[in-house]
N, C-alpha and C positions, 0 to 999 in steps of 0.2 A: 685608651682618650684618641687614638688615633681612629678608630674603628667608627667612633661616635662622629665625629668630625667631616672624615673622609668612609662612608659606609659601604662605598662600592666598592670599594679596595678586598672587602669578605667574600663577594661572587666575584669578581675577577676571573680569579681562578678557572671559573667555571666555563670560563668563556672557551671553545673549539669549533672546529666547523662542524659540526653536527649541531650546534648551538645556537650560532650562527643564523643557519640555513633557517633553524625552527623559528629562531627569533624574525627574521626577515620578512617569512610568511605570516607569523600572525601580526606584526609591524604593518604591515599591507594592508591586512584587514581591515585592522582597526581603522587606518588612512581612510580606507571606503567607506567603514560606519561614521566615522564623526565629520563627516563632511559636510552633507545635512545638518546633521544633531548641531554642527559648530552654530551654523546659520540660522535658525532654529530658536537657541538659547541662545542668541545675541539679542535678537528680537524680544522674547521672554525680558530679557535685563533692559529694553529701551537703549539698545547701541545699535549702531550697523552694523550687516551682518559678518565686515569682513573680522570685528572683534574678538566674535566668537572662534575663531578661525587662528588668531594670532593667539589667543590663550590657547587653542589646539594644541597649536606648536612649542610654545614653550613651557606650559606648568608639565606637561608629563616628562619632558629632560629632566627641569631639575628634581622634581618628585621623585621618579625613578634613580636619579643617580644619588638621592640624599634622603632616601626612605629606606623602612625595611625590608617592604615586601618583596618579592619576587615578581608578582603577576600585578600589583595596583596599577592603573591607568589613571593619572589624573589630568583635569581638563576643565570645560564647562559645564556645569550640572544645573537640571531645572532648577530643585529647590533654591542652590544659591543664586541661579539668575532672577530669580522670582523678588528675595531678599532686597538683592541688589539695586531693583528698581524700585520695590517698596522704599528702601533707605534714602535715595539720591532723589523720587520724581517730586517729592516735596520741596524741593529745594531748588529746580530746573530742570528746563522741557527738555524730555526725554530726543534725545538725537542729536542735541547741541553741543557746541565746543565746550560748552560750564558742565555741562552733565556727564560728558566724555572726563574733563577734567576733574570733577567729584570724584568721580567712580574708580579713576587711577589711585585716586590717594586713600577711598575704601579701602581699596582693595591693596597696598603699602600698610595700611595700618591693622587690618587682619591677620597681614602676616608677619609682622612685627607681633604681636598676641602670641599666635602659633607657636615663634620661634623663640620667647620668651618663656609661653606655656612647658616645650620641648628641653631649653635648657636648666628648667628648673623643675624636671622629673615630674612634671604631672600627671602624665601619661595614665595614668590611673583613673583621674576623676571622669573618664567618658565614659568608667564602666559602672557610674553612677547614674546615666541616664535611661531611664526606662525602657526598653526597645516599643513597648505599648506605646510610648512619648513618640520616637521617631514614628512610628505607623500612623497616627492619627498626625501628626503636622504635616507629612511627605501627603495622605490624604488629602487636606484641608486645600494644603498648597497645588494640588491636582488640580481642585473645583476651581481654584483661582486662576488659576492657567488657562484651561476650558473657558471661564468666563469671560478673559480678556481676548479670547481668540473669538469670541462671537460676532463682534462688529467686522471682522476677516473675513468670516464664514459662512455670513448672512447678507454683506452688505446694508446691516442696518446701520443709520448715522446715529453712533452713541458719542458724546461728548467723550474726551479727555477726561482721566482722572477720575473717575466714577467709580463709586463704593463697589461693593459685591452685590448689595439688593439692589442699588440703583441701577445699576447693568440689568438685571433683570426684569426690572421694573420697567423700565427703555423697551429692553426685546420684546416684552409682553404688551406693551402699549404701542409699539411700531411694527407689531409682525408682518401688518401688509404691506410694511414698505421693503421686504423682504428681495431682493434680489437675487431672482429664478437662477442666473449665468452665475452668479459668483458662490451658490450654493451648490448648482452643479458640478462646478471642477474641485470644489473643496470633497464635496462628495464620495468625485471619482478618484480625487488621489488618495482621500484614505482606504475606498474601496479595493482599490490595484494594491497599496500598499498592505494590507490585510490577507488579499490571495498570494500575494506572493509568498507572504510571512509563510502561507498555511501551508503552500505544496511545494516550495522551495527556499525552507528556512537558511539556507546558508547564506544565500544571497540577500546583499543592502535592500532590503524593502524600503526602506525611506526614501531611499535615492532614486528607486524605481519611481515610490509615488510621485516624486517633485518633477522627474521627467513625464510619466503619465499627464500630471496635472497641467501642465507646459504645454504637451500636444492637446489636450481637450479645450483649453483657454484657445489656442491657433483656431480650431475646427469651430469655438462657437460664436470666433470673430473681433474676440481681442476686447480693448478699450472703448470697441463701437458699442460693446455692451455690458460698461463699468467697470470692467476689467483693470487691477490696476498692476504692477508689475514691480519687484525687486530693486531692480536696477542692478545696474553693472558693476559687479565690486572691484575693487582696488584689488588686481594683481599683483603686491609685492609683498617681498618679508614684510616680518612684524618692525615696524619702526621705532627708532628710542623714541621715546618720552620720558618727561618730567612730571610727577606730580606736584600738588601744591600743598607748599612747606608752611603755608601761612596760620599760626596761632586759632586763628578765628575760622579754617575751615580742618584743623585736627581736630580743634575741643568740639567742632558741630558734627563731625563723624565719628567720635570715639564708640559712644555708644552704639553704632549703627555695626562700624566696623566689630566690635566686641563679641553681636548675635551673629556676626559673617564667619568669624573665626571660630565659634563654638560650632555653628550648625557644619561649620566646613571640614573641623577635626572630629564629630561625632559621624560625618558621612565616611570619610577617608578609614578610620580606625574600624568602624562597623564592616564595612566592604571587605576589607585588607582581612580580618579575621574570620568572616564567610570564605572568602578562598583559599585562604590560610587550614581551613577543615580539609578541605578537600586537599592539598596538594603536601599536607604535613610541614607545614614549615612554621616555624616558631618565629614568630612577632615583635619586635619592640615597640610599644606603643609610643614610649618618649623619642625615637629615632622618628617614627611618621610625623610625630609632631614638627620636628625640625623641619624635615622633607617638606614637607605643607608650607609651613610657616616660610621657607626659604623660595619655593616656586613661587609665591603670591608677592615677594618681596621684589623678588630678582622680573617676575612678568610685569609688575605695577611701570619698571623702566623698558618695555618692551611692546607697550600697547595692548598689554594682557589685564582684562577684569579679575575676580575672584574664580577661582577655580578648587577642585576637589575632587575627592576620586570618584569615577564613573560604575555603577555597579554592572550598566549594559557592556562597555566596551573593557572592563576591567573582566568578566565573566567570559567575553569573547577572543579578549584575551589569551585567557588562560584554555579554555576550548580546542582554539585554534593552536596550540603546541607551545606555547611559547616558554621559554624557559630560565631568561633572565630578562631584567627591567631593560635591556637593549631594545627589548619589543617594541618599550614604549618611545625609543630615542628614536628606532628607525618608523614609528607612524608618525613621530613630528615632523619626521625628515622629507618623507612622503609625501605627508599632506601638503608642506609648505611647495613640493614639487608638482601636485596634482593642481592648486590652486593657482599654480603660475599659468597653468594649460588651460584650467578651464572657467575662470574668474568673470570672463567678458561673458558668459552663457548664462549668468544669472538676470543679466537684464529681460531674461522670455523666462523666469520665473513668476509666475503668480502669486501675489500675495495671498488668496485663496487658497493656493494649495500649500503655502507656507503655512498657514493658521490650519490646513486640515492635519499637515506633517505634525504639528505643535497639541493638537487634541488628542493625536495617538499616543505620541508622547506622553503625554497629562494622563491618560485613561491606563497606562502602562505603570504609572507610579500607584497607583491604588492597588494594595497586597488586600486583596479579598478575601484571599484563602487564611491570613491570619488575622482577620478583622473576624472574618464568622467563627474564629477559633475563642477570640476572645468575649466576643457576645454571648458564646456557650457555657464557657468556662468559668470565667468572674464577674460577678459584681463589682467588684475594689477597681479593677482592672478597666472593665467598659466606663466605668465613671470617666478615670484617666484618659481612656479613649476619647470621650465624648467631649472631656472638657479642651483637651487641647486642638482637637479638629474644630470646634467651632470658636475656641481663638483664636485659629488660625482664621477663620475665616469673616471674623466681626471684628477684631483688634488688629493693631500695629503686628506684623508680622516679629519684629524683634523681642515685645512683649509675648508673643503668642510661645517663643522660645525659651523667653527668663523661663515662663509659665510651665514650660516642662518639664526644665532642669530641678524648677522647685519642686514638683510634682515627683519627680526621680525621687529626689533628695528626702522627702517627705515618707514615700515609701520607703527608702531604705533606714529613715529612722523608725519609723510606725515597727516595721518586721525586725530591727534587731532590738526595739522596745519592749518586744514583746514573747520573752524567749519562752522557747516549751520545756516547760519543767513537766519530767515524768516518775508516777510511781512505779518503783521497781521494790520487788521481793524475788527471793531463792524460789527456781523452778524446780520440784521437788520429781521430774518425769528427765529432769537432766544428772546424765551419772555424776557430777558434780555439786549439785544445786548450782548451778549456774545462772545468776542474776536476770532477770528478763521482766518485760513490761509488764501491770499489773493485771492493766486492761485489757491488755490481748489475750491475754494467755488464762483471766481468771481465776487470780493467783489471792491466796490467803496475807495477810498481813497482820506484823507483830503490833500489837494492842500500845506496843511501850515505845517503840522504837520506829523515824520513818525513815524510810531509804528515796532519796530522789535524787535525777538525774536532770542536770541543769543545759540545756541545748542551745547553750548562745553566750556571749559575755555580759558578764557584769559589771555593767559601766552606769554612769550618771544616768543614763536615757532608761534603765530597765529596773533601776532599782525598786519603783512601785508596783510595777509586775512580783518581783522575786519576795520581795516585803508582805505584799497581800496573801502570796502562797505562803508563807509560815506563820504570816495571822490566823489564817484559815486551818492549818495543821492542827496549832494549836489550840484555839478557839472550837472546832467544831469539833476537831477529831481529838481531842485531848491529849494530843500527844505532846512529849515536851522534850523528848530525843529524839533529833532531827539530823542525821548522814547526807551532806549532798555529797555527792559523785561528781567530781571535777575532771574527767577526760573528757568530754564535750567542751568548754570552757575557755575559750582562746585567750581572754584575757580579763582582768579585773583592774580596775582604775582606781584612783585614791580614794573616790566617792562609795566604791563597789566596796572596797577594803572596810571603808568606816563601817557603812550599815553592814557586813557579818561581823565588826567587831561589836554594834552594838545589838544586833541580834541573837551575838553570843552570851553575852552579858544579861540578855533580859531572859533567855532561856535558861539561863543557871541560877537565877533570882527566882525563875519557879519550882526550881530542882532540876533543874535536866541539862541543857544541853545541846548546843550547833555545834556540828565535825565537819571535815572535810578531808577527802580521799582522792587521790588519782589524778589531782593537777595537774599539768604541764609547766615543764622544767621553768619556762620565762614568764609564768604566774607567780613562782615560786622563788624566784629572782628576782620581782619587782616585789614581794613580800617583806624578803629580808634586806633589800634598801629602804623600806618605810616600817622595818621593825614591829610587821603586823604579827608575828609569830607569839612577842612578847605579850602581845594586849587580848591575841584570840585564843594563847593560850596551846603550847608546845604541845601538849596531850590531848589536843583535840586533833592534829594533824598526823594524817594516816601514811603511809608508802602503799598499803596491799588493803584492800576489800578485807581481808581474812581476820586482817592482822585489827581492823578497826572494830568490826564486828565482836572480835574475843573481847576486847576492851571495853567497850559500852553495854555491852549485855550485862558486865558486871556492874555495872552503875546504875542499873534497873532496878525497879521495885522486885523484890523475890517473893514480897507476898502475893503482889501482882501473877507473878508468874508460876508461882505456887498451886493458883487455880485456871491456871489459862490451857485452852484447849487446841491452840495454833502450833507454839513449837517449831515456828519455820525455821529454824535456822540450827544448824548441826550444833552447835554451842547452847543450844536449850536443853540437848542433854542431859549435863552435867549441872542444871539448875536444877533446886526444891520441885518438888511435887513431880519429878518425870514421869514418876514410875507412875500414876494417878491418869497418865494420857496414854490411850492406847493408839 
């Protein structure tokens, strides 16, 4: 219990001179990387640039100390920033005091949701969100982010609050109004960043792009040609802030905060697991929920908006040799020192250069490799990808997230409701006539006894599939004895048990029987509690395949056995007519 509330005690013992050095330099790298990202993400969220930096100072410290991952770095992210903007912009003008106040309240609510999920041990819920949904949503969010920057990189006057379609209609209609000085600065920023990333990938390419964009704007004459600037950032540590606790605001933002909380948890846990596969670390999903929740709750009182795990910064943190979450703490502290020194220089940063950097960030969000793989491998996954992608573009972002979660649950339910039912038979090529799949080995089957393996649980969602398969065996194959091999059945619920009893009685009335062998102990324990054995028949449940086949073959119609030429079971040798079979 102590480790749950004070998880940093588990890794404090790992700290030594070597880890401190590694974490310091990893933190320094992270601080340099997050400087331009924090400013860019704040712009996406509709906030003054310093709020992205405040978030990058507070969130990673709390999330690092109270999460479970050794390498996850939290802070402002593109997708969360976009959802924050989408949620609050309908109630207040971006960048204004009321907007900022509502963002802080949204952050607090999202943190409370996340903390509650963690305390309720609901960390496994993230497993039900399909990776395809996350890819589709992220790709859609990237397009929206790029769209929102068109007015900044082209200079075309586009009214605030325009939808995705209306923005592109405005761009097409007013293309002649493009300010080529603005466009040149944006393109030069992107080109500079891309060139540095290609030839010197270890250096902070986004920061380099911003510097080159600033120099380009000076060379082109700056404000005399319509270029605008971000303005001087307040060079101070995150100031204390108080979210709005009024009942009206809480009710107004509750739904949007839930979407932010859900997306933040999906991002953080997915990234943490991705890195954990490389570092061989075991993660605690519930602890990650607690860490993310506390980071947003605390952050809302220190001028920070909602954050989550960052794939870019977490990956860089791991690659830079970080050993413990102290690297995230070092990154936050070093960022604070850097901000105090370089904040005034933001007055020379053109908005066009910032737009160019955000365009690059948006492009990097699109996972082209996995999208291509999905399009070529599965029609079902492609439909899910397309649905989530277009919902993100044309609907409210919160609704797109909920739709993605619902689609994920539907996929899960569809897959579990259609268990794979495999026909089995003894393989004569095996020394002990081991059971094998009929279709894979072209095996002969007994005309009176059907052996099937159910590869999934028998519960209320899968009853229809199991019943249809049993009906097909009886009606089309005219087999009345069915043995279910249950080693692959994870559980049977009450509805499943009642269905098996019903089918057993139906087959018995036809002169046959339904039998069960090899179920797991927890399945048998459940059956004992509901008196399943009595209704199903104790003589129809077996502990071994040999015992099951030996017992059932004695119940078959031996007049049919006398003329049968299959004789696939070793037990057939003792039945009438065996001598007639060659």
